[in-house]
N, C-alpha and C positions, 0 to 999 in steps of 0.2 A: 504494500499500499503506500501512498505518497502523504508524507506530512505537509503541514501548510507552509513549510519553507521550501518544499520541493525535494526533501532528503528522501531516499528510497530504502526501504527495507525489503527483505527477502519476500516476495509475493507468495502468497498461498494459492492453490490451484484456482480456487474461484476468483481471486483478485487478478490472476494470471489472464484468465478469460476475459475479465472485465476490460483490462487496459488493452486488449487486442480489439475488443469492441469499440472502445473508445478511439484507437487508431483509425479504424474503418469509418468512424463518424466524422472525425475531423478531416481525413483525407477526401471523403466525399464532399465536405463542404469547400475543401480548397479546390477540387475538381470543378465542382459547380461554378466558383468565382472565375477560374481561369477559362473555361468553356463560355461562360457568358460574355467574355471579352470578344472571343472570335465570332460567336454567334451574332453579335450586334453589327460587327463590321461587315459580315456578309449580306446582313438584311438591310443596310443602310438605304440603297436604292429603292427597295421596296417601300420603306418607311417614308422616304421622299415622295413617291408617287401616291401612295393610299393616304397618307395623313395631310399631304399638301405642305410638308415642312420646307422651309427655305434653306438655302445653302448654309447661311450661318447658323440656322437651328440644328442643322445635320452635324455641323462642327462642335456645337455645344452638347449634343447628345454623347459625343465620345470624349470631348475634351473636359466637360464638366465632371464626368465620371473620374477621369484621371486627376483633376485638379482636387476634388474633394478627398480622392484617396491619398494623394500626396501630402495634403495639408493635415489630415488626420492620422496618418501612419505611426509616427513615433509617439503621439500622445495616446493612440488606441493601445499600443503596447504597454505604455507605463500604466494606463489605467488598469490593465489586466495585472500587472504586478502588485498595485495598490490594493485593488478591490477583488481579485480573483480572476485567474485566466478562465475558469470555467463559466463564472458569472458572465464575463465580458464576450466570451464566445457564444454563449447563448443569447445575449442581448443582440450580438452582431448578426448571428444567422436569422434570428426572429425578425430583425429590422431589414435585412437583407431580402427576406421572403415577402415582408409587407411591401417593401420599395418595388419588388419585382411584380407583385399584383397591381400596383398603382401605374407601373409602365405598361402592362399588359391591358389596362382599362383606361389608359389615357385617351380623354376626349378630344384633345389637340395637341399640336406639337410643343406648346408651352408647358403644358402638364407633364409631358414625357421628358422634357428637359429637366425640370424640376424633380421629378422622379429619379432619373439617372444621377442626378447630383446626390439625392438622399441615398441612393444604392451605393454610391462610391464612399460615402461617409460611414455607411454600416459595414462595408467592406473593410474599412479602416479599422474598425472594432474587431471583426471576425478574423481577418488573415494573420495579424501579428500573434494571435494566440496559438495558431496551429502547431507550429514547431516548437513553441514554448511549452505547450502540453506535451508533446513527445519527449521533450528535454526532461521534464518534471516527472514523467511516467515510466521511461525506460532507462536502464542502466547503460554505461558508456559502451560495454561490450556487445549491446544489441542495437546501437544506434545506426551502425553501418548497414545491417540489413533493413532497418526501417527506412533509411534515407535512400537505399536503393529501390525499395518498394515505391516511395514516394517519386522517385525520378521515372519510374516505369509508368505510374499513373499520370503524370504530367506529359509524359511522352504521347501516351494515349490520347489526352486531351489535345496535344497539338495537332494530331492527325484527325480527330473525330470531330473536334469543334466546329471548324468550317463546314464540314459535311453534315453535321447534325443540323446546323442553323440552315444551310442551304434546303436540306429535305423539309424542314418545318415550314420554311417559307414557301417551298415550291408546291407542297401538299395543300395549303391553304386550308387547315383542319377547320371544319365547322364555318367556313367562309371568314375566318379571323384574319386573313391575310398574315402579317408579320407577327401578330401578337403573341401566339405561342411560343416563340423564343424566349419570351419572359415568363409566361405562364407556367412553364414546364418546371421552373424554379419552385412552385408552390408545393407540390407532394414532396419533393426532395428536402426543401427547407422545413416543412412541418415535421417530417420523419426525423430529420437531424436535430430538431429542437427537442422533440419528445425523448428520443433515445439518448441524446446527449445529457438530459437531466439525470438519467438513470445510470449511465456508465461511465461518464467522465469524472474523474477525481478532482476535487478542488485544490489549487496550489496558488502561492503567493510567494514574491520575493521578499526576503527579510530586510533588504537594504534598498528598496524601490526609490527611485529618483522622484521629485516633485514635478508636478504638472507646469508647463509654461504656456498658459492659454494666450498670453500676450504675445509671445513669439508665433503662435498658430495664427493669431488674427492679423499680425503684421505680414507674414508670409502670404496669406490669402489675400489681403488686401493689395499687396504689390502685385501679385500674379493677376488678379482681377483688373487692375489699372493698366496692365500691359497687354492682357489677352482680350479684353472686351473690345477696345478699339481696333485691334488686329482683325478680329472676327467679324465686327460689324462695319468697320471702315469703308470697305469696297461698296457695299449696299447704300451707306449714307454718303457717298462721294467724298470721303476722307475729311471730315470736318475738323475745324482747328482744335476743338476740345480734345479730339482723340490724341493728337500729337502732345497736347498739354498733359493728358493722362500718361501717356507712355513715358514722358519725361518725368513726370511726378513719381513714376513707379521706382525710378532710381533712388529719389529721396526717402521712399519708404524702406527700401532695401538698406540704406545707409543707416535708417533709424533702427533697422533690426540688428544691424551689426553693433551699433552702440548699445543698445538694450541688452543683448546677448552677453556682452563683455561684463557689464554690470551685474546681470543675473548670475553668471559664472562665479563672480568675486563674491556675492551675497550669499548664495546657498548650495553652488556647485551643481545646479541641475538645469542648465540652459537647454532649449530646444536644439541649438546647433553649438556643438563643442567647437568653438573656434580655434582653439591650440592645435587641433588635428591639421589645420592648413599649414602649419609650420613644417609638416612632414611632406617633403617635395613629391613622393610618389602618390600621396594621398591627394594632394591639390591637384596634380595633373590628372589623376584617375577620376576625380569628381568632374573635372572639365570634359575628360573622354565620355563618362557616362551621361552627363547633360547634352553633349552635342549628339551622342549616340541616340539618345531619346528623341531629340529633335528629328533626326533622319527618319527613325523608324515612325514616328508620328506623321510625317508627310506621306511617307511611302504607302503605308497600308490604307489610309484612306483614299488616297488618289487612285490607287490600284484597284479598289473595288469599283469606284465610280467609273474607271476607264473601262473595265471589263462589262460592267451591267449596263451603264447609261450610254457610254461611247459606242462599244460594239453591240450592245443591245442583247448580250448573253443572259441566260436565265441564272438565278442563284446557284442551281445545282451545278451547271456547268462551270460557272466561276470557282465555286467550291472545289470541285474535282481538279481544276486546273492548278489549285495551289497545293494539292498533296505532295507533288514532287519537291517542293520548296521546303514543307514542313518535315518530310523524312530527310532531306539533306541537313536541314539544322540539326535534328536529333543525333544523327550518325556523326557528324563533325564534331558536334559538341562533346560526345563521348571519347571520340579520338583525341580531342585536344587535350581533354584533362588526363586522360589514362596514359597516353603514348608520347604526345608531341610536346606539350609544355615542360615536363619534366627533363627533356632532352634538349629542347632549343630555346625555352624560355619566352621571352618577350617578342621574339622574331615571329612566333606563331600568331600573336595578336595582330601584329603589323601585317602579316601574310594576309591574315582574315580581312583587315580593312581594305587592302588593295585588291583581293579577290572579290569582295563585295562590290568594289567601285567597277571593276572589270565586268562583272555581271550586270550591273546598272547600265553600263555603256552599251553592252551587247543587247541588252533589252530595248534600248533607244534604237540601235540600229535595225533590229528586226521589226519594231513597230513602225519605223518610218519607211521600211523596205515593203512591207506586205500591207499596211494601212488597215483598212476596215476589213480586209479580207483574211487576217491573221488568225491561225488556228491555235488551239490549246497545245497540241504536240510541238508547233513551233516555239511556243513560249517555255517549254521544258528545259531546254539548255541554258538560258539565262537564269531562269529560276532556281536551277540546280546549283549553278555557279554562285549566286547571291546567297543561296541558303548554306552552302559549305562555307563562305567567308563569314557569314553571321554565326554559325556555329562554333568557328574557331575564335570568336570574340567572347560571345555571351557567357559560355561556361567558366573559363579561367580569369574573366576580368575582375570578379569580386576579389578572388585570391590576390591577384596582381595589385590592386589598389590597397588592400589591408596588409600587404607584407611588411611595411615599414611602420605599422601603427602599433603603440605599445598594447600588450595584452589587455590591460584594465580599460582601454578605451575602445576595444573591437565592437563591443555591441552597439555604443553610440555611433560609431564609423559605419557599421553596416546599415543601421537605419536611416543615416544620412545619404549614403550611396543609393539606396532604394528610393528615398524621397525625390532626390534631384532627378533620378531616372524617370519618374512619373511627371515631375513638373517639367523636364525636357519635352516628354512625349505631349503634354498639354500644350507646350508652346509650339511644337510641330504642327499639331493640329490647328492651332491658330494660324500659322503662317501658311496653312493650305490656301486662304483666301487671297494671299499675295501671290504665290508661285504657281498655284493651279487656276483658281477662278479668276485670278488678275490677268491671266493670259488669253481669256476669251471675252467675247462682246457680251454685254448685259442682255441682249435681246438676240436670240437665235431662233430662225426659221427651223422647222423640223428637219429639212435635209442638212442643215448646217451643224446639227448637234454633234453627230458622230465624228466628222473631220475636226471640229473645234476641240472636242475632248481628247482625241488621239493627240493633237498638237500640243495641249496644255499638258497632258502626261508626259510627253517627251522633254518639255521644259522643265517640270517639276523634277523628273528624274535627273536632269542636269545638276539640279540643286542638290539632291540626294549624293550624286557622286562627288560633288565639291564637299559635302559634309564628310564623307568617308576618307577624302584626302587630307582633311584638316585632322580627323581623328588619328590617322596614320602619323602625322607629324606630332600630334600632342603624345603620342605613346612613347616617343623618344625618352620622355620624362620618367617613365615607369621603370622600375627595376629590371635589369636584364635577365635575372633569374630569381623569380619571387621566393623568399625565405619562408619557412614555417614560423607561425606565431608563437608556438609552444614547443620547445626543443624537448625531446625526450618523453613527451606525453602520449598517452594513448591517442591514436589517429582519430577516434571518435571525439575525444575531449578536447581536440584542437579547435573545435567549433565553440563560439562563444556561449558560455553557460547561460541558460536561461534566465538566472538570478541576476547575472551581471549584464544582460543584454538589454534590460528595460523593455523587453518585449519587442524591441526594434532591431535586435541583432540577428540571432541565428533565425528567429521566427521570420522576420521580414526578409533576410537576405536570401536564403533559400528559395523562398515563395517567389519573390520578384524577380530573382534571377531566371526562374522557370518561366514567369510571365513574360520575360523578353522572347522566349523561344517561340510563343505563339502570338505575338505582336498584340 
């Protein structure tokens, strides 16, 4: 059984069964969250057509979720440490299920956007508890097996998510169009809530950090001041207040830095541990993670719009077209961690950035060559090349960033890595209005839609190629060969302990690294 501090005693057979039931419950919740992201991506064009959503509302459906998730990730973890991980997990999964119902029954695009923001906030309460519960429930010698199982579940989500979303949208169950992609969460969430109350054992951190709600408010305000004008600017003909707001966001972020310095000196529990940026590899890695999130945010949204709106493909065909990409990411991610990085170090990540850039350029060339007549099989080669490049980056990147971070700060550092990745993703989604929608006319006749979307897709991918080149250069500041955080320790214990991670370290780190795999 597990004590309130997370210390493990030898489990009785009944307790042993209970913890494996608990593992199945939290992994199902993690799977539901990860699949939900890819399902929404593939259904975006259908939502636009059936609900009459504008382009800016489409961006907010995805960016709003990412923004709410990023803003609440570290705080959600700390709340679990303070008030109990089981309690926060149940609140999170209950709220996520309710938000899914609100999304499914949304009467207009504005309600859908608001419900997606709520869904992201609830995910920020649920997700950090998943691996914290694993850490508090399983001894070190079993965690390797548990994390291997978790990786397999996430790999399944990477492949099945787009297909599942495509099938639900294509089938148009009960005439509900895209709504079943959200409503499918209801039976899963309700079962997780009921079973979680019975089988998950409560645990808390004995030395949990305090909340930093002012820091969360400043981060959210700064991002909103930056993202809102980016997303709405094109529709509003770039008003002056938009540029004032974007400039003002820099002032808010400066105020955040000043406040976090005072917070750290006062009680040692800031939202952002600024001392970490004195570590060269960490500072560079945070830049890499942010820019990488921007690139992914741009690519996945414009890719979906290109296939379904530009080429007129069905959701199912678009989902099947993405399968080679998902498989390539999963295979390359496994090889990079197990075989390549231990031998070649940083060069593997830089090769991944250049490989992904090469795949993007190849995709641009094929899109230009074949135009509206391009076939799914003709996209397979660039998608596989891009997938291999992405896989070489996402799996080892977190370890490379953390390699120079002191052990006692590994939890805070992991949480910050995942937070900025989500923020980068939200920023990339905001930039879609500039790099994609900004490349086409406001009023398109039906025959002009396809060619305009194809041209805009190619221009957006050029920006993605530039992003990957910037990432390649930033990676020179990463250590050539990442070192282990804890020398001589058990391999499973090299992961930040749940009690020291403030719910934002091991829990958020593994979860969000896997989220990158599925975009």
